[in-house]
KOLFI-255364 format. One record per residue: residue in three letters; x negated, y negated, z of N, C-alpha, C in turn. Coordinates in steps of 0.05 Angstrom, whole numbers, plus 5000, padded with zeros to 4 digits. Example, Ala and Ser with C-alpha at 12.3 -4.5 7.8 and 13.67 -1.06 7.14 Angstrom:
! residues 2
ala473651145156475450905156473650665156 ser474350455142472750215143474249995157 
***
This chain:
! residues 413
met224126088226223126318211224726568219 lys225226598245226726838254229526828244 lys230826588245233626578237233926618207 ile232026518192232026558163231826858157 phe230026998172229527278167232027438173 ile233427378195235827518202238027468181 gly238127218172240127148152239627298126 ala237027338119236327478095237227768097 leu236727888120237628168125240628188122 leu242127998134244928008133245927978105 ala244727798090245527758062245028008046 ala242728138051242028378037244028598043 ser244828618069246728818076249428768063 leu250328518062252828458049252628518019 gly250328478007249928537979250128837974 leu249128997992249229287988252029397992 tyr253529288010256029408017258529258006 ser258129027993260428877982259828797954 cys259528997936258728947908261028907889 gly263328817898265528757879266429017866 gly265529067841266529297826265029547831 cys263029557850261529797855263330017865 ala262930267855264730487862263830627887 ser261230607895260330757919258030607932 lys257530687958255330567972252730727965 pro250430607969247930747964247730987983 glu246331187975246031427991244631378017 ser242631198016241031148041240030858041 val239630748064238530478067236030498085 thr233830398076231330408091231330178111 thr230830248136230530048158227629988162 val226929738160224129658163223629548191 asp221729658206221029558232219029328229 thr219929088236218328848231216628768255 arg216728928277215228858301212228888295 pro210528728310207728738305206529018310 val204529088295203129348298200729298317 tyr200629458339198429438357196429658351 pro193929618359191829818352192630098360 glu192130288343192830568348191530668373 gly193030798390191930908415191830708438 ser192530448432192430248453194830278472 pro194730158496196930188515199630098503 val199629868489202129768478203129948456 ala201330048439202130228418203330488430 lys202330568452203230808465205930768479 his206230548494208630508511210730328499 gly209930148481211929978468212929768487 arg215329668481216629458497217629578523 leu216729468546217329578572220229508581 gln221229668599223929618610224029718639 val226129628653226629728680229029908680 lys228630148690230830338693231130408723 gly233430318734233730348763231730168778 thr229830298793227730138806225030178793 gln224930318771222430398759221730248733 leu219230148732218230048706217830278688 cys218930258663218730478644217830378617 asp217030568600216230488573218630488555 glu218230438530220430408511222130658509 ala220830888514222331148513223731218539 gly223431038559224831088585223131248604 glu220631298598218931448616217431258636 pro217231338661215831168681212931108671 val212130858676209530768668208330608691 gln205630628694204230468714202130298700 leu202430038702200329858692198329808714 ala195729798707193629748726191529568713 gly191129328723189329148710188328928728 met187328718715186028498729187828248727 ser187228058745188327788743185927598739 thr186427398723184427188721184427018746 met182326858750182326648770183226398754 gly183226158766183925918752182025858729 trp183125808706181525758682179925498685 gln181125308701179825048704177125068719 trp176825288734174425328750172625548739 cys173725748726172225978716172626028687 gly172925808671173625838643171625998627 asp169025998634167126148619167326448624 cys169126538642169426818647171426948627 tyr172826778611175026888595174626828566 ser174127038551173627018522174427278510 lys174427298483175227548470173227768479 glu170727698482168727898489169228008517 ser169827828537170227918564172728088567 ile174927998553177428138555177228408540 glu175728418519175228668505173628868522 thr171728758538170328928557172129038578 leu173928868588175928968608177629188596 ala178529158571180229358559178829618552 lys176429598541175029828531173129958551 glu171929808569170029918587171029938616 trp172829758623174029768650176629918650 asn177729978627180130138624182630008634 ile182829738634185229608642187329638620 asn189929628628192029618608193729368610 val193129198629194528948633192728738643 leu193028488634191528258644193428038653 arg193327958678195027748688193627478682 leu194927308668193827048660194826838679 ala193226788701194126618723193526328715 met195626188707195425908700196525728722 tyr194625618738195425438759196925198747 val199025108762200524878753199424628765 glu199124618792197724408805194724488808 glu193324408828190524488833188824448808 glu189024218795187524148771188224318747 gly190724418747191524598726193424478705 tyr195424618698197224548676198224258676 asn198924158699200023888700198023668692 thr195423738691193523538683193323518652 asp194123738638193923748609195723968599 pro198423918599200224128591199624258563 glu199124088544198624198517196124368516 gly194024268529191424418529191724688543 phe193024698566193424948581195325138566 arg197325028553199125188537197625318514 glu195925168501194325278479192425498489 lys191225458512189425658523191025908530 met193425878541195126108547195626268522 cys196326128500196826268475194326408464 glu192026288468189526418459189126678473 tyr189626688499189226928515191427138508 ile193827048505196027228497195327368471 asp194327208451193627318425191327518427 ile189427468444187127658447188227918459 cys189927908479191128148490192628298469 gly194128158453195628298431193828428411 glu191628298404189728428385188528678397 leu188228688423187028918436189029128444 gly191629058443193729248449194129288479 ile193429088495194029108524196228908531 tyr197628968553199728788562198528548576 cys200028328577199128098592201527978607 ile200927858630202927728646202527428644 val204527288635204526998633205326888661 asp203326798676203726738705203826438709 trp206126328716206526048724205726038753 his203125958757201826008783202125778802 ile204325778817204825568837203325638863 leu202425438877201125478903201925248922 thr201125008914201824768930203124558912 pro205524478918207324568940208424848934 gly209424978954210225258950213025308942 asn214625098938217425128930217725108900 pro218625318886218825298857220725088847 leu222524988865224424778857223224498859 asp220724478869219524218872219224078845 pro219723818843219423668818216723708804 lys214623768819212023798806212024038787 tyr214024218790214124458773216324428752 ser217224178747219424138728218724218700 gly216224248694215324328667215724618661 ala216724768680217025058676218925118653 asp221224978651223125038630221925008602 glu220524778598219324728572217124928566 phe215524998586213325188581214425458574 phe216325568589217325838584218925848558 arg220325628552221825628526219825638503 phe217625498504215725498482214525778479 ile213525898501212226158500214126368491 ala216526368503218526578496219326558467 asn219626318456220326288428218026378410 lys215626308417213326378400212826678399 tyr213426818421212627098423215027288426 ala217427198418219827358421219627628407 glu218127648386217927898371215728078381 lys214127978400211928138411212828318434 ser211428538437212128728458210328728482 his208228568481206128598502206228388524 leu208328208524208527998544210428068567 leu209528018591211228008615211027728626 tyr213127648641213227378651213427368681 glu211527238694211627188723212326898727 ile214726838737215726568735215126388759 cys214126508781213226338804211526498823 asn208926458821207026578839207426488868 glu207526668886207326628915208926388926 pro211626388924213126188938212426188968 asn212125948979211325939008212325679020 asn212025659046213325429060211425189063 cys209225199049207224979052208024749034 gln209424559045210224329029208124109029 glu206324119048204123919049201724049061 lys199423999049196824119058194723899057 ala193723819080191823599081189023669074 asp188223919078185524009073185324159047 thr184324029026184224159000182324388999 thr180424409018178624639018179924889030 lys182224849043183825079055186725049047 pro187325109021190025059011192125249023 trp191325439039193325609052194225509079 val193025289089193625179115195724959112 cys198124999125200224809122199924579143 thr200624339134200624119153203524019157 arg205324089139208224039143209724269131 glu211324399148212624639139215624599134 ser216624739113219424739108220025009093 asn221425179106221725459096222825469068 val221425619051222425689024223825959026 thr226425959022227926199026228426338999 trp229526579000230226728976232326568960 asp234126438973236226288959235026068942 met232925938952231625728935230225858911 ile228926078916227526218894229626318873 ala231826418882233926518864235126288848 glu235426058860236425828845234525758822 tyr232025768827230025718806230125938785 ala230126188794230226418775232726408758 asn234926328769237426318753237326088733 arg235425908736235025698716233125788694 ile230925928702228825988684229326238667 ile230426448680230726698665232526658640 pro234726518642236326468617234726318596 val232926148603231226008584229626208568 ile228426408582226826618569228626798552 his230826878564232627068550233826948524 thr234426688525235626568501233826588477 glu231226558481229326578458229226868447 tyr229427058465229427338455232027418442 asp234227298451236827358438236927268409 val235327068402235226968374234527198355 val232727368363231927588345233127858353 gly235027848372236328098380234528288394 ala232328188406230428358419231228428447 gln230228648457230728718485229328508503 his230628428524229528228542226928328554 pro224928148557222328228568222528268598 ile220428388610220228408639219728138651 val221328058671220927808685220427878714 ile218127788724217227848752217727598768 val219227628790220227398806218927408833 gly217827178842216527158868218427188891 thr217327258914218927298938217727128961 pro219327078982218326899003215726989017 gln214426789029212026829044209726949027 trp209126799007206926878989207327158978 asp209727218969210427478957210027718976 gln210827679000210627899020213427999029 leu215427829030218027909039219727989015 val219028229005220028318979223028358979 asp224128459001227028519002228728299014 ala227728049013229327829024232027799010 cys232227898986234827888972236828098983 leu235828278999237528489011238028449041 lys236628259053236828219082237227919089 asp239427859101240027589109238227509132 gly236827279129235027179150232227269148 met231527429127228727499122227327269109 cys225827119125224426879114221926829130 gln220226659118217626599130218026439156 gly216426519176216426359201218826399219 asn220326619215222626659232221926789259 gly219426869263218526979288219227269293 lys220627389274221427669277219327859265 asp219528109273217828309261218928369233 ile217128429215217928489187219728729185 cys219528909205221129159205223629139222 asp224228909233226728869249229128919232 asp231428969246233928989232234928709224 tyr235928689200237028439190239828499178 pro241728319179244328369166243928419137 ala245228619126244928699098246528499080 arg245528459057246828299036245928399009 asp247228308988246328368961246128108945 ala243727988946243227738931241227788909 arg241328028898239528088876240227928851 leu238227878834238727728810240327908790 lys242127788776243927938758243027938729 tyr240528028725239428038698238128318694 asp237928398669236428638664233428588664 asn231928798669229028798667227628588686 val228828558709227728378730226228548751 met223928458760222328588781221728388802 tyr221228488827220628318850217728348858 thr216428118864213528118867212728188895 phe210528338897209128388923206228338920 his205028188939202128148940201028248967 phe198628348966197328428992194328368990 tyr193228319013190228299016189628489040 ala188328709033188228939051187028899078 asn185128709080183828669106185728529126 glu187928409116189828279134192528419133 his193328529110196028639107195728949107 asn196129059130195829349133197729449155 ser196629579176198429709196199329529218 gly198729269216199729079235197728999257 phe198728869277197028769299198528769325 glu197128729347198328719374199828459378 lys202428489386203928249393206328329410 asp206728189432209028239450209128529459 gly206828639464206728909473207029119452 lys207429039427207729229404205129249389 pro203929489387201329519374201329489344 asp203629519332203729509302205729299292 phe205729069305207428849296206628769268 tyr208628729250208128659222206628889207 asn207429129212206329359198207329359169 met205729259151206629229123206629489108 tyr204929689117205129949105207930069110 ser208830059135211430179142213630029127 tyr213429769126215429609113215729679083 met213429669069213529719040214130009034 tyr213330189051214030479047217030509044 asp218530359060221430369059222730199036 val221429979030222529799009222429938982 leu220230078976219830198950222030418946 gly223430388924225730558919228330408921 lys228230168934230629998937230729778915 leu228329688907228129478887225829538868 pro226029448843223829468824221629278832 val219329378840217129218851214729218833 phe213428988830210928968815208928818833 cys206628948838204428818854202628668835 ser203328418830201828258810199228148820 glu198728178846196128078857195528218883 phe193028318885192028428910189028408911 gly187928428935185028428939184328598963 pro181828688965181028858988180028689011 thr180528429011179228239029181428099047 asn180627869058182627699071184327569050 ala186527439060188427319042187327079027 asp185126959037183826739023181926829001 gly181827098997180027208976177227248985 asn176727199011174027219021174027409046 gly171727429058171527599082170827889077 pro171128059097170328339094172028479073 val170828669059172228839040173129089054 ala175629169050176829389064177829599044 phe176029759034176629939012178530169021 asp178230269046180030489055182830379057 trp183230139068185930029071187029969043 thr185329889024186329848997187130108985 asp185530318989186330588981189130658989 thr189830599014192430669025194630539008 trp194230279002196230138985196430268957 leu194230308944194330408917195330698915 leu194830848936195931118937198931108942 met199830918958202730878961204030808934 phe202530648918203630568892203630798872 lys202331018877202331248860204831428865 gly206531338883208931488888209231588916 asn207131538933207231628961208831428978 asn211431418973213231238988215931358989 glu217731229004220431339008221931378982 gly221631198963223131218938221631358916 lys219231458922217531598902217131408877 gln217031148883216830958861213930918854 ile213330898828210630838818210530538813 val208530408825208330118825205830028809 ser206229838791204029718776202629508792 phe200029448785198529268801196329128785 cys195628878794193428728783191628638806 asn189028668802187028598822186128308819 trp185728168841184727898842181827908851 ser179927808835180327688809177927738792 phe178427728765176127748746174827468745 ser172827428762171427178763168727228777 asp167027018777164327048788163926838810 asn166026758824165626558845164526688870 phe164226528891162826628915164526808932 arg167126828928168826978945168427278941 ser168727428963168227718962170227878946 ser172527748940174527888923173827868893 ser172027688886171127668858169727918850 val170228018825169128268817166428238802 leu165627998796163127948783161227788801 gln158627848798156627708814156427418806 pro155827228824155526948817153626908793 gly154526758774152926698750153326898728 ala154827108732155127318712156527218687 cys158527038690160026948667158426778648 glu156826598660155126428643153226598626 lys152326818638150426998624151927208608 gln154527208609156227408594155527688602 glu155027718628154427988639157028098652 trp158628218634161328298642161428548659 asn159228678663159028908681157228868704 asn156428628709154828558733156628518757 val157328738770159528738789158628708818 thr160528608834160328598863161228868874 pro161028908900162229158911165229178905 ala166728958905169528968898169829048869 gly168128948852168229018823167629308818 glu165629418832164929698829167229878837 tyr168529808859170829958869173129958849 ile173929718839176329708823175829828795 lys173329818785172729948760173230248762 lys172430358784172930648789175930708791 val177330528804180230568807181530578779 phe180830388762182030378735181330628719 ala178930728722178130978708179831208717 val180531218743182131438754185031408745 val186131168749189031118744189631118715 asn188030978699188730938670187331128651 asn185231268661183631438642183331718653 asn184731788675184732058686181932158694 ala180131968701177532048711177732178738 val175732348744175632478770173432328786 asp174232208809172332058825173332068854 thr171932218870172732258898171932028917 thr170631818906169731598923171931378925 val174031398909176231208911178831358912 leu180931228923183631348925183431618940 lys182031608962181431858977184031948991 ala184532208990186932329001187232269030 lys185132249045185232199073186531929080 asn186731749060187831489064190731459057 ile192031679050194931679044196431609070 tyr198331419067199931329090202231529094 thr202731609118204931789125206631649146 lys209231689145211031559164212831769177 
***
């Protein structure tokens, strides 16, 4: 359909400008914008097709933009949480402007029913488009943690299908590998973050995968001459070692402090509109811990304060809890991260973010109370849900609320 359309335009143009005996060209030619129309006043209608300029995510006009929204949990476990009604509530009452569609590949996900999960992804993409909010198509790998593993061989076909189907749309972003990690084998399915056999997943492995997948996506957009979409690429150690492409030896399990000196290199991906992923869970990822006589070993605030401004970064997942999505909620520490993302960092970079997760399971990072989805109670929130709703109102709707993003929590270095 797209190729026929382009051919028709070309033929029309040749007809206008090569009329044999015509003495002159028409005075004017009307250009028709065939891109989809999003609801007036919606985030996509306002910002259009996003792009990266330098290290900053920007809108179609080149102005800096910050997306702030939610991530789904696995659809195979919380499918009743995701419908047009719930997503519309998120857009209109929670004030989100982006929804991350976390599609697990293993863990009872895509690989059990590729066609069914692909259809569900398209359903959610279409709902986001109807509402005029952005969505992130997330190829959600977890176990095994290497994106090159044969279990993820379906990535090419999946991204080719989605990119071809939605090449003319402006509201899609692509996250091509969630949380690369060194867990090649995990014996306890109830604790999927615990490794039983380790093999480091380095930036070079991730880059090899990205250099395979990004051209698959770009090729489909080139068919219609569209600007390439935003592609968000995972980084080592569950999306924590963001600048591994700039530091030789920055890898999971190397025993070094995250802020140590590493030999410099430039192994950045050579594509336009690429961003590098960062994830945090505030109760564990903060100012560090005592080790080897150093009180702030693995100080992630200090580390990311310096990284921002060096690379285009997107925080596609975070929570106020422990990294397993459970445990104590740490709202002040979360404040510190989100305030850093507002530009309080070395590079004055504004960082977009998605909260984990819009679900009603038992974990404290879930924003809905247990049983809320079955009852379609989309505002029956947990403490985490109450907090993040206020954050969205402040960030996306300019609300005044002194109970979140408190100035006292700004990180200084």
